[in-house]
C-alpha angles and dihedrals in degrees: 000000000000091000091050093050091046090051092050092049091050092053091044089053090052094058093041088058091048093048096046090054095065099080092037096053097036096095094049093045089052091057102032119064112256100243093042089054092046095047095048094045091049089052091050089051092052094047090049094051099039098082090049091053091050101045105025104034094025091225118183101207092194092059098051107125124244089242091058092046089052091052092048092047093050092050091048091048094048102035099039117014105035094034090052098044094047091047094049093047091048102046099067093059100040136062124256092246092053091050092050095048094048091047090050087061090072094096090051092049091049091050093047095050091044092053098041102038104023098033093232112172112261107230122197089228090056091051092049092048092053091050091049092048091054092045091051095057092043089053090048092054099043099093112080093008112189095205124224102281094100095052122107125202093237091050092052089047093054091048090050091050090049090054091046091051091051092047093050090047091056092048095047092049089050096047107037122087120221136169092222121108123232098263092047092046090051092047091048092053090049091050096048090041088057091050094047094048096042098085092055091043090054089049090053089048090071089072102024126071107216091195088068093070109120126225090253091053090046089053091052090049089054091047093049094046094049104037104027102036108021105034096029092054091044090056090044095054092041092059109025095082094055100054136050121269089243092056090048089052089052091060091063088073088067090068097083090042091055090046091052093048093049092049091051098045100042107020102036097243116161118251111219125212089248089057090056091047091050091049092053091047094051092048089053091047092054090050090049091052090067097040122099102208094185091055092050092048091049092052091048092049093048091049091051091048091050092050091050091052 
């Protein structure tokens, strides 16, 4: 039980770090081309993790098997590259509320794929937690709704593909077996993510002068590489093997909550009542994801029968 709770907390920490980065990195991402930002921050993450893999986990990078490199590459492609490119192509032609609602469907997609393709047992508690997760993000996006008139079919398609990529990434990370330890896995994803995003970054370099990056922007790049790529992935790989794919998918719904909290604490944004309600709902949904209602009911029934006897 302790291992399971520790794993859940690690994955929760991963998505809290990811969510809290949105308001912090927004200014830099508005002025630095997307793939240049992604490539540099990935490289920072790898450089940060490399000494830990060498001296703490004693990793010999030249002896990592082809199978492990394939797993790392697939996870980097799904969880970083495809997820990012689909998201960035979808956002300009859709409304914020549509993006939030589609992203909130990640837990449901993870649960659906896990049940249909991997024959995971469908628990009532998991189903309830998915419904609560979707409700929480819908509640959070209700004020100031922009409606659906500004959505395009291609934009909605890209957002759906982004959600699907993230869901498959969570399932693959949960199901595959690798000999690599969490820090090495995280460093490997950062390295392959750098390689995958490099061609597009070089293309952007034709119209962007990298020497024009300010100290403030460089600081944000360092922050993003260390906290969002390196540490977040380390927490993800530390915990993903100890919980179900459905529970890991549930944790994605914490991303907008973390973003809202960071904006309120450090940037003075106003927290609405609906934000607080949504936060409470998502916390309940994560708790539900790890509760076996049938087991609790059976114990209660058995206890009642014993007391009657």
